[in-house]
PDB file of N, CA, C and O in Angstrom:
ATOM      1  N   UNK A   1     298.847  73.719  35.765  1.00  0.00           N
ATOM      2  CA  UNK A   1     298.823  73.368  34.348  1.00  0.00           C
ATOM      3  C   UNK A   1     297.563  72.536  34.098  1.00  0.00           C
ATOM      4  O   UNK A   1     297.322  71.536  34.774  1.00  0.00           O
ATOM      5  N   UNK A   2     296.772  72.964  33.124  1.00  0.00           N
ATOM      6  CA  UNK A   2     295.547  72.232  32.832  1.00  0.00           C
ATOM      7  C   UNK A   2     295.841  71.055  31.893  1.00  0.00           C
ATOM      8  O   UNK A   2     296.963  70.874  31.420  1.00  0.00           O
ATOM      9  N   UNK A   3     294.812  70.278  31.645  1.00  0.00           N
ATOM     10  CA  UNK A   3     294.985  69.067  30.829  1.00  0.00           C
ATOM     11  C   UNK A   3     295.447  69.379  29.406  1.00  0.00           C
ATOM     12  O   UNK A   3     296.282  68.655  28.863  1.00  0.00           O
ATOM     13  N   UNK A   4     294.933  70.419  28.806  1.00  0.00           N
ATOM     14  CA  UNK A   4     295.322  70.812  27.458  1.00  0.00           C
ATOM     15  C   UNK A   4     296.803  71.190  27.402  1.00  0.00           C
ATOM     16  O   UNK A   4     297.510  70.819  26.464  1.00  0.00           O
ATOM     17  N   UNK A   5     297.259  71.917  28.396  1.00  0.00           N
ATOM     18  CA  UNK A   5     298.669  72.305  28.455  1.00  0.00           C
ATOM     19  C   UNK A   5     299.574  71.094  28.677  1.00  0.00           C
ATOM     20  O   UNK A   5     300.649  71.001  28.083  1.00  0.00           O
ATOM     21  N   UNK A   6     299.140  70.171  29.526  1.00  0.00           N
ATOM     22  CA  UNK A   6     299.922  68.948  29.763  1.00  0.00           C
ATOM     23  C   UNK A   6     300.030  68.124  28.486  1.00  0.00           C
ATOM     24  O   UNK A   6     301.089  67.576  28.180  1.00  0.00           O
ATOM     25  N   UNK A   7     298.934  68.040  27.746  1.00  0.00           N
ATOM     26  CA  UNK A   7     298.932  67.285  26.499  1.00  0.00           C
ATOM     27  C   UNK A   7     299.864  67.938  25.465  1.00  0.00           C
ATOM     28  O   UNK A   7     300.591  67.240  24.759  1.00  0.00           O
ATOM     29  N   UNK A   8     299.841  69.255  25.379  1.00  0.00           N
ATOM     30  CA  UNK A   8     300.726  69.959  24.456  1.00  0.00           C
ATOM     31  C   UNK A   8     302.185  69.741  24.837  1.00  0.00           C
ATOM     32  O   UNK A   8     303.031  69.555  23.962  1.00  0.00           O
ATOM     33  N   UNK A   9     302.486  69.760  26.120  1.00  0.00           N
ATOM     34  CA  UNK A   9     303.851  69.518  26.585  1.00  0.00           C
ATOM     35  C   UNK A   9     304.273  68.084  26.285  1.00  0.00           C
ATOM     36  O   UNK A   9     305.403  67.845  25.860  1.00  0.00           O
ATOM     37  N   UNK A  10     303.383  67.142  26.500  1.00  0.00           N
ATOM     38  CA  UNK A  10     303.682  65.742  26.213  1.00  0.00           C
ATOM     39  C   UNK A  10     303.961  65.548  24.725  1.00  0.00           C
ATOM     40  O   UNK A  10     304.906  64.851  24.358  1.00  0.00           O
ATOM     41  N   UNK A  11     303.147  66.157  23.871  1.00  0.00           N
ATOM     42  CA  UNK A  11     303.383  66.083  22.420  1.00  0.00           C
ATOM     43  C   UNK A  11     304.764  66.611  22.063  1.00  0.00           C
ATOM     44  O   UNK A  11     305.499  65.994  21.293  1.00  0.00           O
ATOM     45  N   UNK A  12     305.101  67.746  22.624  1.00  0.00           N
ATOM     46  CA  UNK A  12     306.396  68.356  22.346  1.00  0.00           C
ATOM     47  C   UNK A  12     307.531  67.465  22.861  1.00  0.00           C
ATOM     48  O   UNK A  12     308.516  67.242  22.158  1.00  0.00           O
ATOM     49  N   UNK A  13     307.390  66.963  24.073  1.00  0.00           N
ATOM     50  CA  UNK A  13     308.428  66.131  24.671  1.00  0.00           C
ATOM     51  C   UNK A  13     308.618  64.817  23.914  1.00  0.00           C
ATOM     52  O   UNK A  13     309.727  64.284  23.884  1.00  0.00           O
ATOM     53  N   UNK A  14     307.582  64.296  23.317  1.00  0.00           N
ATOM     54  CA  UNK A  14     307.683  63.064  22.534  1.00  0.00           C
ATOM     55  C   UNK A  14     308.198  63.325  21.123  1.00  0.00           C
ATOM     56  O   UNK A  14     308.868  62.474  20.536  1.00  0.00           O
ATOM     57  N   UNK A  15     307.891  64.482  20.586  1.00  0.00           N
ATOM     58  CA  UNK A  15     308.260  64.787  19.198  1.00  0.00           C
ATOM     59  C   UNK A  15     309.768  64.854  19.003  1.00  0.00           C
ATOM     60  O   UNK A  15     310.265  64.405  17.970  1.00  0.00           O
ATOM     61  N   UNK A  16     310.504  65.394  19.952  1.00  0.00           N
ATOM     62  CA  UNK A  16     311.951  65.547  19.784  1.00  0.00           C
ATOM     63  C   UNK A  16     312.682  64.209  19.683  1.00  0.00           C
ATOM     64  O   UNK A  16     313.407  64.000  18.711  1.00  0.00           O
ATOM     65  N   UNK A  17     312.526  63.298  20.636  1.00  0.00           N
ATOM     66  CA  UNK A  17     313.215  62.011  20.494  1.00  0.00           C
ATOM     67  C   UNK A  17     312.674  61.195  19.318  1.00  0.00           C
ATOM     68  O   UNK A  17     313.414  60.423  18.708  1.00  0.00           O
ATOM     69  N   UNK A  18     311.416  61.357  19.005  1.00  0.00           N
ATOM     70  CA  UNK A  18     310.840  60.654  17.862  1.00  0.00           C
ATOM     71  C   UNK A  18     311.483  61.131  16.558  1.00  0.00           C
ATOM     72  O   UNK A  18     311.763  60.321  15.675  1.00  0.00           O
ATOM     73  N   UNK A  19     311.714  62.422  16.434  1.00  0.00           N
ATOM     74  CA  UNK A  19     312.367  62.960  15.236  1.00  0.00           C
ATOM     75  C   UNK A  19     313.783  62.404  15.104  1.00  0.00           C
ATOM     76  O   UNK A  19     314.219  62.068  14.003  1.00  0.00           O
ATOM     77  N   UNK A  20     314.495  62.309  16.215  1.00  0.00           N
ATOM     78  CA  UNK A  20     315.850  61.752  16.189  1.00  0.00           C
ATOM     79  C   UNK A  20     315.819  60.280  15.800  1.00  0.00           C
ATOM     80  O   UNK A  20     316.638  59.833  14.998  1.00  0.00           O
ATOM     81  N   UNK A  21     314.891  59.535  16.354  1.00  0.00           N
ATOM     82  CA  UNK A  21     314.747  58.111  16.024  1.00  0.00           C
ATOM     83  C   UNK A  21     314.465  57.931  14.538  1.00  0.00           C
ATOM     84  O   UNK A  21     315.070  57.079  13.886  1.00  0.00           O
ATOM     85  N   UNK A  22     313.564  58.717  14.012  1.00  0.00           N
ATOM     86  CA  UNK A  22     313.207  58.623  12.600  1.00  0.00           C
ATOM     87  C   UNK A  22     314.392  58.997  11.710  1.00  0.00           C
ATOM     88  O   UNK A  22     314.671  58.312  10.726  1.00  0.00           O
ATOM     89  N   UNK A  23     315.082  60.070  12.049  1.00  0.00           N
ATOM     90  CA  UNK A  23     316.225  60.511  11.244  1.00  0.00           C
ATOM     91  C   UNK A  23     317.332  59.459  11.232  1.00  0.00           C
ATOM     92  O   UNK A  23     317.874  59.146  10.172  1.00  0.00           O
ATOM     93  N   UNK A  24     317.668  58.917  12.385  1.00  0.00           N
ATOM     94  CA  UNK A  24     318.728  57.906  12.457  1.00  0.00           C
ATOM     95  C   UNK A  24     318.334  56.635  11.715  1.00  0.00           C
ATOM     96  O   UNK A  24     319.165  56.013  11.054  1.00  0.00           O
ATOM     97  N   UNK A  25     317.078  56.256  11.825  1.00  0.00           N
ATOM     98  CA  UNK A  25     316.596  55.075  11.116  1.00  0.00           C
ATOM     99  C   UNK A  25     316.688  55.280   9.612  1.00  0.00           C
ATOM    100  O   UNK A  25     317.117  54.386   8.883  1.00  0.00           O
ATOM    101  N   UNK A  26     316.290  56.448   9.153  1.00  0.00           N
ATOM    102  CA  UNK A  26     316.347  56.727   7.723  1.00  0.00           C
ATOM    103  C   UNK A  26     317.785  56.784   7.215  1.00  0.00           C
ATOM    104  O   UNK A  26     318.060  56.364   6.091  1.00  0.00           O
ATOM    105  N   UNK A  27     318.702  57.298   8.029  1.00  0.00           N
ATOM    106  CA  UNK A  27     320.110  57.292   7.642  1.00  0.00           C
ATOM    107  C   UNK A  27     320.639  55.864   7.516  1.00  0.00           C
ATOM    108  O   UNK A  27     321.378  55.550   6.582  1.00  0.00           O
ATOM    109  N   UNK A  28     320.262  55.013   8.448  1.00  0.00           N
ATOM    110  CA  UNK A  28     320.675  53.611   8.380  1.00  0.00           C
ATOM    111  C   UNK A  28     320.112  52.926   7.137  1.00  0.00           C
ATOM    112  O   UNK A  28     320.800  52.137   6.490  1.00  0.00           O
ATOM    113  N   UNK A  29     318.869  53.230   6.811  1.00  0.00           N
ATOM    114  CA  UNK A  29     318.256  52.639   5.610  1.00  0.00           C
ATOM    115  C   UNK A  29     319.001  53.101   4.361  1.00  0.00           C
ATOM    116  O   UNK A  29     319.247  52.308   3.452  1.00  0.00           O
ATOM    117  N   UNK A  30     319.357  54.376   4.319  1.00  0.00           N
ATOM    118  CA  UNK A  30     320.062  54.909   3.149  1.00  0.00           C
ATOM    119  C   UNK A  30     321.423  54.240   2.956  1.00  0.00           C
ATOM    120  O   UNK A  30     321.892  54.107   1.825  1.00  0.00           O
ATOM    121  N   UNK A  31     322.055  53.821   4.045  1.00  0.00           N
ATOM    122  CA  UNK A  31     323.384  53.226   3.984  1.00  0.00           C
ATOM    123  C   UNK A  31     323.330  51.758   4.423  1.00  0.00           C
ATOM    124  O   UNK A  31     324.176  51.298   5.190  1.00  0.00           O
ATOM    125  N   UNK A  32     322.336  51.041   3.931  1.00  0.00           N
ATOM    126  CA  UNK A  32     322.095  49.677   4.406  1.00  0.00           C
ATOM    127  C   UNK A  32     322.672  48.600   3.499  1.00  0.00           C
ATOM    128  O   UNK A  32     322.312  47.430   3.630  1.00  0.00           O
ATOM    129  N   UNK A  33     323.563  48.972   2.581  1.00  0.00           N
ATOM    130  CA  UNK A  33     324.101  48.025   1.614  1.00  0.00           C
ATOM    131  C   UNK A  33     324.701  46.771   2.213  1.00  0.00           C
ATOM    132  O   UNK A  33     324.570  45.693   1.633  1.00  0.00           O
ATOM    133  N   UNK A  34     325.358  46.880   3.358  1.00  0.00           N
ATOM    134  CA  UNK A  34     326.002  45.718   3.956  1.00  0.00           C
ATOM    135  C   UNK A  34     325.174  45.009   5.004  1.00  0.00           C
ATOM    136  O   UNK A  34     325.642  44.047   5.612  1.00  0.00           O
ATOM    137  N   UNK A  35     323.960  45.461   5.225  1.00  0.00           N
ATOM    138  CA  UNK A  35     323.125  44.859   6.264  1.00  0.00           C
ATOM    139  C   UNK A  35     322.324  43.681   5.720  1.00  0.00           C
ATOM    140  O   UNK A  35     321.961  43.663   4.544  1.00  0.00           O
ATOM    141  N   UNK A  36     322.050  42.694   6.577  1.00  0.00           N
ATOM    142  CA  UNK A  36     321.188  41.582   6.157  1.00  0.00           C
ATOM    143  C   UNK A  36     319.773  42.087   5.831  1.00  0.00           C
ATOM    144  O   UNK A  36     319.331  43.105   6.364  1.00  0.00           O
ATOM    145  N   UNK A  37     319.089  41.378   4.968  1.00  0.00           N
ATOM    146  CA  UNK A  37     317.733  41.767   4.545  1.00  0.00           C
ATOM    147  C   UNK A  37     316.790  41.894   5.738  1.00  0.00           C
ATOM    148  O   UNK A  37     315.926  42.772   5.751  1.00  0.00           O
ATOM    149  N   UNK A  38     316.945  41.028   6.740  1.00  0.00           N
ATOM    150  CA  UNK A  38     316.062  41.092   7.923  1.00  0.00           C
ATOM    151  C   UNK A  38     316.260  42.402   8.686  1.00  0.00           C
ATOM    152  O   UNK A  38     315.307  42.988   9.198  1.00  0.00           O
ATOM    153  N   UNK A  39     317.518  42.848   8.751  1.00  0.00           N
ATOM    154  CA  UNK A  39     317.805  44.097   9.450  1.00  0.00           C
ATOM    155  C   UNK A  39     317.193  45.286   8.713  1.00  0.00           C
ATOM    156  O   UNK A  39     316.633  46.190   9.332  1.00  0.00           O
ATOM    157  N   UNK A  40     317.304  45.275   7.398  1.00  0.00           N
ATOM    158  CA  UNK A  40     316.724  46.362   6.597  1.00  0.00           C
ATOM    159  C   UNK A  40     315.205  46.357   6.743  1.00  0.00           C
ATOM    160  O   UNK A  40     314.589  47.416   6.868  1.00  0.00           O
ATOM    161  N   UNK A  41     314.603  45.181   6.728  1.00  0.00           N
ATOM    162  CA  UNK A  41     313.149  45.081   6.910  1.00  0.00           C
ATOM    163  C   UNK A  41     312.744  45.624   8.278  1.00  0.00           C
ATOM    164  O   UNK A  41     311.725  46.304   8.397  1.00  0.00           O
ATOM    165  N   UNK A  42     313.527  45.333   9.296  1.00  0.00           N
ATOM    166  CA  UNK A  42     313.235  45.847  10.640  1.00  0.00           C
ATOM    167  C   UNK A  42     313.361  47.363  10.686  1.00  0.00           C
ATOM    168  O   UNK A  42     312.539  48.039  11.303  1.00  0.00           O
ATOM    169  N   UNK A  43     314.382  47.892  10.039  1.00  0.00           N
ATOM    170  CA  UNK A  43     314.546  49.345   9.982  1.00  0.00           C
ATOM    171  C   UNK A  43     313.373  50.010   9.276  1.00  0.00           C
ATOM    172  O   UNK A  43     312.898  51.062   9.705  1.00  0.00           O
ATOM    173  N   UNK A  44     312.912  49.398   8.201  1.00  0.00           N
ATOM    174  CA  UNK A  44     311.765  49.963   7.481  1.00  0.00           C
ATOM    175  C   UNK A  44     310.502  49.924   8.341  1.00  0.00           C
ATOM    176  O   UNK A  44     309.676  50.835   8.275  1.00  0.00           O
ATOM    177  N   UNK A  45     310.354  48.884   9.136  1.00  0.00           N
ATOM    178  CA  UNK A  45     309.194  48.811  10.036  1.00  0.00           C
ATOM    179  C   UNK A  45     309.290  49.881  11.117  1.00  0.00           C
ATOM    180  O   UNK A  45     308.293  50.526  11.444  1.00  0.00           O
ATOM    181  N   UNK A  46     310.481  50.071  11.670  1.00  0.00           N
ATOM    182  CA  UNK A  46     310.679  51.136  12.656  1.00  0.00           C
ATOM    183  C   UNK A  46     310.352  52.486  12.032  1.00  0.00           C
ATOM    184  O   UNK A  46     309.699  53.323  12.657  1.00  0.00           O
ATOM    185  N   UNK A  47     310.804  52.695  10.807  1.00  0.00           N
ATOM    186  CA  UNK A  47     310.533  53.952  10.109  1.00  0.00           C
ATOM    187  C   UNK A  47     309.020  54.172   9.962  1.00  0.00           C
ATOM    188  O   UNK A  47     308.520  55.256  10.265  1.00  0.00           O
ATOM    189  N   UNK A  48     308.308  53.168   9.508  1.00  0.00           N
ATOM    190  CA  UNK A  48     306.864  53.304   9.307  1.00  0.00           C
ATOM    191  C   UNK A  48     306.131  53.561  10.622  1.00  0.00           C
ATOM    192  O   UNK A  48     305.209  54.375  10.670  1.00  0.00           O
ATOM    193  N   UNK A  49     306.533  52.875  11.676  1.00  0.00           N
ATOM    194  CA  UNK A  49     305.900  53.081  12.980  1.00  0.00           C
ATOM    195  C   UNK A  49     306.202  54.475  13.528  1.00  0.00           C
ATOM    196  O   UNK A  49     305.334  55.105  14.132  1.00  0.00           O
ATOM    197  N   UNK A  50     307.418  54.956  13.323  1.00  0.00           N
ATOM    198  CA  UNK A  50     307.769  56.307  13.779  1.00  0.00           C
ATOM    199  C   UNK A  50     306.974  57.359  13.010  1.00  0.00           C
ATOM    200  O   UNK A  50     306.527  58.350  13.589  1.00  0.00           O
ATOM    201  N   UNK A  51     306.800  57.146  11.722  1.00  0.00           N
ATOM    202  CA  UNK A  51     305.991  58.070  10.911  1.00  0.00           C
ATOM    203  C   UNK A  51     304.544  58.059  11.412  1.00  0.00           C
ATOM    204  O   UNK A  51     303.904  59.106  11.512  1.00  0.00           O
ATOM    205  N   UNK A  52     304.046  56.875  11.721  1.00  0.00           N
ATOM    206  CA  UNK A  52     302.674  56.769  12.249  1.00  0.00           C
ATOM    207  C   UNK A  52     302.539  57.523  13.575  1.00  0.00           C
ATOM    208  O   UNK A  52     301.565  58.243  13.797  1.00  0.00           O
ATOM    209  N   UNK A  53     303.538  57.345  14.456  1.00  0.00           N
ATOM    210  CA  UNK A  53     303.500  58.054  15.740  1.00  0.00           C
ATOM    211  C   UNK A  53     303.561  59.562  15.526  1.00  0.00           C
ATOM    212  O   UNK A  53     302.850  60.313  16.194  1.00  0.00           O
ATOM    213  N   UNK A  54     304.408  60.008  14.596  1.00  0.00           N
ATOM    214  CA  UNK A  54     304.522  61.439  14.313  1.00  0.00           C
ATOM    215  C   UNK A  54     303.181  61.989  13.825  1.00  0.00           C
ATOM    216  O   UNK A  54     302.765  63.078  14.221  1.00  0.00           O
ATOM    217  N   UNK A  55     302.516  61.231  12.967  1.00  0.00           N
ATOM    218  CA  UNK A  55     301.199  61.651  12.468  1.00  0.00           C
ATOM    219  C   UNK A  55     300.196  61.764  13.605  1.00  0.00           C
ATOM    220  O   UNK A  55     299.432  62.727  13.669  1.00  0.00           O
ATOM    221  N   UNK A  56     300.195  60.783  14.504  1.00  0.00           N
ATOM    222  CA  UNK A  56     299.290  60.826  15.654  1.00  0.00           C
ATOM    223  C   UNK A  56     299.549  62.044  16.529  1.00  0.00           C
ATOM    224  O   UNK A  56     298.611  62.683  17.006  1.00  0.00           O
ATOM    225  N   UNK A  57     300.813  62.362  16.738  1.00  0.00           N
ATOM    226  CA  UNK A  57     301.145  63.527  17.557  1.00  0.00           C
ATOM    227  C   UNK A  57     300.705  64.819  16.873  1.00  0.00           C
ATOM    228  O   UNK A  57     300.225  65.737  17.538  1.00  0.00           O
ATOM    229  N   UNK A  58     300.859  64.895  15.579  1.00  0.00           N
ATOM    230  CA  UNK A  58     300.473  66.111  14.848  1.00  0.00           C
ATOM    231  C   UNK A  58     298.966  66.275  14.768  1.00  0.00           C
ATOM    232  O   UNK A  58     298.468  67.400  14.790  1.00  0.00           O
ATOM    233  N   UNK A  59     298.231  65.175  14.676  1.00  0.00           N
ATOM    234  CA  UNK A  59     296.768  65.252  14.551  1.00  0.00           C
ATOM    235  C   UNK A  59     296.106  65.536  15.879  1.00  0.00           C
ATOM    236  O   UNK A  59     295.035  66.142  15.932  1.00  0.00           O
ATOM    237  N   UNK A  60     296.748  65.095  16.961  1.00  0.00           N
ATOM    238  CA  UNK A  60     296.154  65.203  18.287  1.00  0.00           C
ATOM    239  C   UNK A  60     295.903  66.595  18.691  1.00  0.00           C
ATOM    240  O   UNK A  60     295.403  66.838  19.789  1.00  0.00           O
TER     241      UNK A  60
END
């Protein structure tokens, strides 16, 4: 396996758990009525960082 193929496999292997992380985080944000403000802020930060990682994987 050459370097390009390894990189493509790594992107794919990272994309799946990242998609799950992003989806679960967004579900928690949607149903965050009973959560403390700090928890919601943390979830939003996780969401933004996951989106950033997804963008990096797609651009690479």
